[in-house]
LOVODREN-480832 format. One record per residue (C-alpha): residue number from 1; residue in one letter; x, y, z. Coordinates in nm, 4 decimals. Layout:
<sites>
(site NUM,A,(X,Y,Z)) ...
</sites>
This chain:
<sites>
(site 1,M,(-9.0681,-1.1150,-2.3061)) (site 2,V,(-8.7363,-1.2101,-2.1482)) (site 3,K,(-8.4424,-1.1894,-2.3869)) (site 4,N,(-8.1068,-1.3558,-2.3331)) (site 5,L,(-7.9110,-1.1831,-2.0578)) (site 6,V,(-7.6460,-0.9411,-2.1791)) (site 7,M,(-7.3137,-0.8943,-2.0023)) (site 8,T,(-7.1217,-0.5749,-2.0812)) (site 9,V,(-6.7841,-0.7204,-1.9895)) (site 10,A,(-6.5155,-0.9075,-2.1785)) (site 11,L,(-6.5810,-1.2745,-2.2438)) (site 12,V,(-6.4772,-1.5204,-1.9779)) (site 13,P,(-6.3059,-1.8172,-2.1480)) (site 14,F,(-6.5609,-2.0880,-2.0949)) (site 15,F,(-6.9262,-2.1951,-2.1569)) (site 16,F,(-7.1585,-2.3929,-2.3972)) (site 17,A,(-7.1718,-2.5839,-2.7264)) (site 18,A,(-7.3604,-2.6571,-3.0471)) (site 19,A,(-7.3138,-2.8989,-3.3265)) (site 20,Q,(-7.3028,-2.7252,-3.6590)) (site 21,T,(-7.0469,-2.8457,-3.9110)) (site 22,V,(-6.8409,-2.5784,-4.0802)) (site 23,R,(-7.0181,-2.4667,-4.3963)) (site 24,A,(-7.1921,-2.1422,-4.4872)) (site 25,Q,(-7.3064,-2.0846,-4.1333)) (site 26,K,(-7.6247,-1.8960,-4.0636)) (site 27,D,(-7.7036,-1.6389,-3.7990)) (site 28,G,(-7.7243,-1.7942,-3.4546)) (site 29,E,(-7.5197,-2.1040,-3.5318)) (site 30,A,(-7.1763,-2.1947,-3.3927)) (site 31,Q,(-6.9314,-1.9507,-3.5540)) (site 32,A,(-6.6057,-2.0287,-3.3746)) (site 33,V,(-6.4383,-2.2451,-3.1133)) (site 34,V,(-6.2591,-2.1069,-2.8082)) (site 35,F,(-6.0331,-2.3049,-2.5747)) (site 36,D,(-6.0470,-2.2251,-2.2036)) (site 37,A,(-5.7564,-2.2177,-1.9591)) (site 38,A,(-5.7707,-2.5960,-1.9211)) (site 39,N,(-5.7861,-2.6437,-2.3028)) (site 40,N,(-6.1508,-2.7443,-2.2970)) (site 41,P,(-6.3417,-2.6555,-2.6157)) (site 42,V,(-6.6142,-2.3917,-2.6025)) (site 43,L,(-6.8479,-2.3190,-2.8924)) (site 44,K,(-6.9385,-1.9612,-2.9692)) (site 45,F,(-7.2869,-1.8981,-3.1121)) (site 46,G,(-7.3561,-1.5699,-3.2842)) (site 47,D,(-7.4368,-1.3832,-3.6020)) (site 48,V,(-7.2415,-1.4121,-3.9257)) (site 49,P,(-7.1561,-1.0443,-4.0033)) (site 50,A,(-6.8211,-0.9535,-3.8503)) (site 51,A,(-6.9637,-0.6312,-3.7064)) (site 52,K,(-7.2035,-0.8322,-3.4912)) (site 53,R,(-6.9749,-1.1139,-3.3784)) (site 54,R,(-6.8821,-0.9438,-3.0542)) (site 55,C,(-7.2183,-1.0524,-2.9136)) (site 56,A,(-7.2543,-1.4256,-2.8586)) (site 57,T,(-7.3694,-1.7098,-2.6387)) (site 58,Y,(-7.1446,-1.9997,-2.5380)) (site 59,V,(-7.1557,-2.3641,-2.4367)) (site 60,G,(-6.8550,-2.5663,-2.3266)) (site 61,Q,(-6.7428,-2.9176,-2.2521)) (site 62,R,(-6.6022,-3.0179,-1.9142)) (site 63,V,(-6.5042,-3.3454,-1.7499)) (site 64,L,(-6.6290,-3.3611,-1.3913)) (site 65,D,(-6.4370,-3.5030,-1.0962)) (site 66,N,(-6.5955,-3.8451,-1.1496)) (site 67,R,(-6.4638,-3.8398,-1.5120)) (site 68,E,(-6.8155,-3.7865,-1.6459)) (site 69,E,(-6.8377,-3.5615,-1.9506)) (site 70,S,(-7.0682,-3.2627,-1.9302)) (site 71,F,(-7.1925,-2.9588,-2.1122)) (site 72,V,(-7.1890,-2.6384,-1.9121)) (site 73,A,(-7.3460,-2.2975,-1.9665)) (site 74,P,(-7.3735,-1.9751,-1.7642)) (site 75,A,(-7.7412,-1.9559,-1.6745)) (site 76,A,(-8.0019,-1.7725,-1.4717)) (site 77,H,(-8.2887,-1.9441,-1.2923)) (site 78,L,(-8.6084,-1.7982,-1.4359)) (site 79,H,(-8.9008,-1.7416,-1.1996)) (site 80,L,(-9.2481,-1.6395,-1.3138)) (site 81,G,(-9.4534,-1.4414,-1.0619)) (site 82,P,(-9.8054,-1.2995,-1.0657)) (site 83,L,(-9.9337,-1.2115,-1.4135)) (site 84,G,(-9.6391,-1.3989,-1.5605)) (site 85,R,(-9.3868,-1.1392,-1.4485)) (site 86,A,(-9.0351,-1.2790,-1.4857)) (site 87,S,(-8.7442,-1.2494,-1.2437)) (site 88,L,(-8.3917,-1.3929,-1.2446)) (site 89,P,(-8.2914,-1.4175,-0.8776)) (site 90,E,(-8.0270,-1.6903,-0.9085)) (site 91,T,(-7.7355,-1.7055,-1.1510)) (site 92,G,(-7.4692,-1.9693,-1.1921)) (site 93,W,(-7.3848,-2.2736,-1.4049)) (site 94,L,(-7.6100,-2.5334,-1.5647)) (site 95,Y,(-7.4372,-2.8701,-1.6185)) (site 96,I,(-7.5870,-3.1436,-1.8367)) (site 97,T,(-7.4380,-3.4933,-1.8187)) (site 98,Q,(-7.5366,-3.8410,-1.9318)) (site 99,S,(-7.6715,-3.9238,-1.5874)) (site 100,R,(-7.7760,-3.5981,-1.4186)) (site 101,I,(-7.8640,-3.2311,-1.4416)) (site 102,I,(-7.6874,-2.9870,-1.2080)) (site 103,F,(-7.7540,-2.6220,-1.1340)) (site 104,R,(-7.4804,-2.4577,-0.9307)) (site 105,V,(-7.5783,-2.1194,-0.7872)) (site 106,E,(-7.3051,-1.8580,-0.7657)) (site 107,I,(-7.5219,-1.5563,-0.6873)) (site 108,G,(-7.8615,-1.5603,-0.5204)) (site 109,D,(-8.0516,-1.8098,-0.3060)) (site 110,R,(-7.8308,-2.1194,-0.3004)) (site 111,S,(-8.1155,-2.3378,-0.1800)) (site 112,H,(-8.2266,-2.3297,-0.5460)) (site 113,A,(-7.9153,-2.5238,-0.6524)) (site 114,F,(-7.9801,-2.8864,-0.7382)) (site 115,D,(-7.8148,-3.2069,-0.8533)) (site 116,I,(-8.0769,-3.4482,-0.9854)) (site 117,P,(-8.0500,-3.7843,-1.1640)) (site 118,R,(-8.2007,-3.8360,-1.5071)) (site 119,T,(-8.4558,-4.0672,-1.3496)) (site 120,A,(-8.6117,-3.7610,-1.1850)) (site 121,L,(-8.7029,-3.6166,-1.5270)) (site 122,T,(-9.0331,-3.6788,-1.7039)) (site 123,D,(-9.0680,-3.8708,-2.0302)) (site 124,K,(-9.0563,-3.5329,-2.2059)) (site 125,P,(-8.7716,-3.3840,-2.0037)) (site 126,V,(-8.7141,-3.0494,-2.1754)) (site 127,K,(-8.8980,-2.7879,-2.3758)) (site 128,R,(-8.7797,-2.4682,-2.5418)) (site 129,V,(-8.9730,-2.1598,-2.4331)) (site 130,E,(-8.8913,-1.9327,-2.7248)) (site 131,H,(-9.0841,-1.6239,-2.6145)) (site 132,L,(-8.8821,-1.6230,-2.2908)) (site 133,G,(-8.5481,-1.7115,-2.4528)) (site 134,A,(-8.5360,-2.0093,-2.2156)) (site 135,I,(-8.5528,-2.3845,-2.1772)) (site 136,R,(-8.7741,-2.5640,-1.9264)) (site 137,I,(-8.6606,-2.8844,-1.7548)) (site 138,N,(-8.9546,-3.1004,-1.6468)) (site 139,L,(-8.9312,-3.3019,-1.3243)) (site 140,R,(-9.1565,-3.5768,-1.1928)) (site 141,E,(-9.1796,-3.4042,-0.8547)) (site 142,K,(-9.1592,-3.0466,-0.7317)) (site 143,L,(-8.8339,-2.9130,-0.5916)) (site 144,P,(-8.9148,-2.7651,-0.2482)) (site 145,P,(-8.7249,-2.4319,-0.2742)) (site 146,S,(-8.9099,-2.3236,-0.5885)) (site 147,N,(-9.2210,-2.5358,-0.5211)) (site 148,S,(-9.2211,-2.6271,-0.8889)) (site 149,S,(-9.1574,-2.9270,-1.1102)) (site 150,E,(-9.0700,-2.6919,-1.3976)) (site 151,Q,(-8.7184,-2.5511,-1.3741)) (site 152,K,(-8.6688,-2.2741,-1.6297)) (site 153,F,(-8.3351,-2.1248,-1.7371)) (site 154,T,(-8.2265,-1.8408,-1.9588)) (site 155,F,(-7.8674,-1.7956,-2.0715)) (site 156,F,(-7.6074,-1.5222,-2.0696)) (site 157,M,(-7.5120,-1.3340,-2.3815)) (site 158,F,(-7.1718,-1.1652,-2.3767)) (site 159,G,(-7.0899,-0.8476,-2.5630)) (site 160,P,(-7.1387,-0.4710,-2.5679)) (site 161,K,(-7.4461,-0.2929,-2.4385)) (site 162,Q,(-7.7754,-0.3754,-2.6064)) (site 163,C,(-7.6221,-0.6441,-2.8220)) (site 164,Y,(-7.8272,-0.9349,-2.9438)) (site 165,V,(-7.8043,-1.2451,-3.1593)) (site 166,K,(-8.0539,-1.2325,-3.4423)) (site 167,N,(-8.1516,-1.5967,-3.4053)) (site 168,S,(-8.0968,-1.7725,-3.0713)) (site 169,T,(-8.2941,-2.0830,-3.1746)) (site 170,P,(-7.9879,-2.2940,-3.2758)) (site 171,Y,(-7.8355,-2.2385,-2.9319)) (site 172,H,(-8.1530,-2.3348,-2.7468)) (site 173,K,(-8.2074,-2.6320,-2.9772)) (site 174,F,(-7.8601,-2.7590,-2.8951)) (site 175,L,(-7.9234,-2.7396,-2.5213)) (site 176,E,(-8.2539,-2.9186,-2.5751)) (site 177,R,(-8.0707,-3.1961,-2.7630)) (site 178,A,(-7.8121,-3.2148,-2.4860)) (site 179,V,(-8.0910,-3.3068,-2.2430)) (site 180,N,(-8.2833,-3.5358,-2.4802)) (site 181,D,(-7.9886,-3.7116,-2.6471)) (site 182,F,(-7.6676,-3.6462,-2.4569)) (site 183,G,(-7.4532,-3.8892,-2.6556)) (site 184,G,(-7.5673,-3.7539,-2.9907)) (site 185,A,(-7.5223,-3.3933,-2.8791)) (site 186,M,(-7.1718,-3.4627,-2.7479)) (site 187,A,(-7.0720,-3.6260,-3.0771)) (site 188,E,(-7.2069,-3.3229,-3.2650)) (site 189,F,(-7.0246,-3.0850,-3.0318)) (site 190,K,(-6.6893,-3.2567,-3.0805)) (site 191,Q,(-6.7357,-3.2684,-3.4578)) (site 192,A,(-6.8238,-2.8983,-3.4685)) (site 193,A,(-6.5272,-2.8025,-3.2499)) (site 194,A,(-6.2881,-3.0083,-3.4635)) (site 195,S,(-6.4279,-2.8688,-3.7904)) (site 196,L,(-6.4111,-2.5092,-3.6700)) (site 197,K,(-6.0538,-2.5605,-3.5516)) (site 198,E,(-5.9514,-2.7217,-3.8807)) (site 199,S,(-6.1003,-2.4328,-4.0780)) (site 200,G,(-5.9151,-2.1765,-3.8662)) (site 201,K,(-6.2233,-2.0464,-3.6873)) (site 202,V,(-6.0473,-2.0405,-3.3511)) (site 203,E,(-6.0711,-1.7337,-3.1306)) (site 204,Q,(-5.8404,-1.6306,-2.8527)) (site 205,A,(-6.0051,-1.6139,-2.5135)) (site 206,P,(-5.9857,-1.2589,-2.3768)) (site 207,P,(-5.8365,-1.1962,-2.0314)) (site 208,V,(-6.0462,-1.3276,-1.7486)) (site 209,V,(-6.2464,-1.0438,-1.5993)) (site 210,K,(-6.5043,-1.0019,-1.3283)) (site 211,W,(-6.8191,-1.1968,-1.4156)) (site 212,L,(-7.1080,-1.0726,-1.2077)) (site 213,S,(-6.9518,-1.0580,-0.8605)) (site 214,F,(-6.6893,-1.3310,-0.8668)) (site 215,Y,(-6.3648,-1.4110,-1.0462)) (site 216,A,(-6.2872,-1.7369,-1.2190)) (site 217,E,(-5.9773,-1.8629,-1.3973)) (site 218,V,(-6.1347,-2.1869,-1.5110)) (site 219,M,(-6.4925,-2.2971,-1.5196)) (site 220,P,(-6.5993,-2.4208,-1.1751)) (site 221,T,(-6.6473,-2.7962,-1.1565)) (site 222,P,(-6.8747,-2.9508,-0.8923)) (site 223,P,(-6.7219,-3.2491,-0.7146)) (site 224,E,(-6.8777,-3.5895,-0.7629)) (site 225,N,(-7.2116,-3.6206,-0.5806)) (site 226,A,(-7.1638,-3.2733,-0.4387)) (site 227,A,(-7.4373,-3.1211,-0.2284)) (site 228,P,(-7.5566,-2.7766,-0.3379)) (site 229,P,(-7.3109,-2.5107,-0.2156)) (site 230,N,(-7.3861,-2.3444,0.1154)) 
</sites>
């Protein structure tokens, strides 16, 4: 079983989002909002007890160069080999927008990056794969580099060694909604961010540190209609 990736470095101030209104939050739900260097909101998903809050997953909101809103998350491309053995050879950023899905590779084989329109997705475009801690994006045709129409991604967890979030389902459900109902998910994200801010559940972003093998001061944004990076 592949669990969410764990980074043993300080949190970089960006990433993903979920739409939970502020109430008695449960383990795994959005617990706080962080604002990145460009003042974009980022939702932090983690456990309720304070002792465990250092470990979390994140999803953020970005506006791309063409003014299109997007969700973005730090992700690894999940490959399944013989006997179902998993590997994570490419890492980077998964962007979800109203019109397209983008995977930007920062480390690994950059031929596995893609920028595909929504029309390339099947009628059931996404599925959670709970036992792998992943989501699977379903395409109508195979992508040549991976020779697969199923593009699977697992997501980075930031915190100390061997940390975990007790329940990662709310995070994966949000990403699934972002693919299935982008407008609804974005409305939920903004409501959650506003509610968390109003209730004082705002966390300071730690200093930017080395993430994998590159530095970033703000979340990278792919230019409009960009080809995969070379």
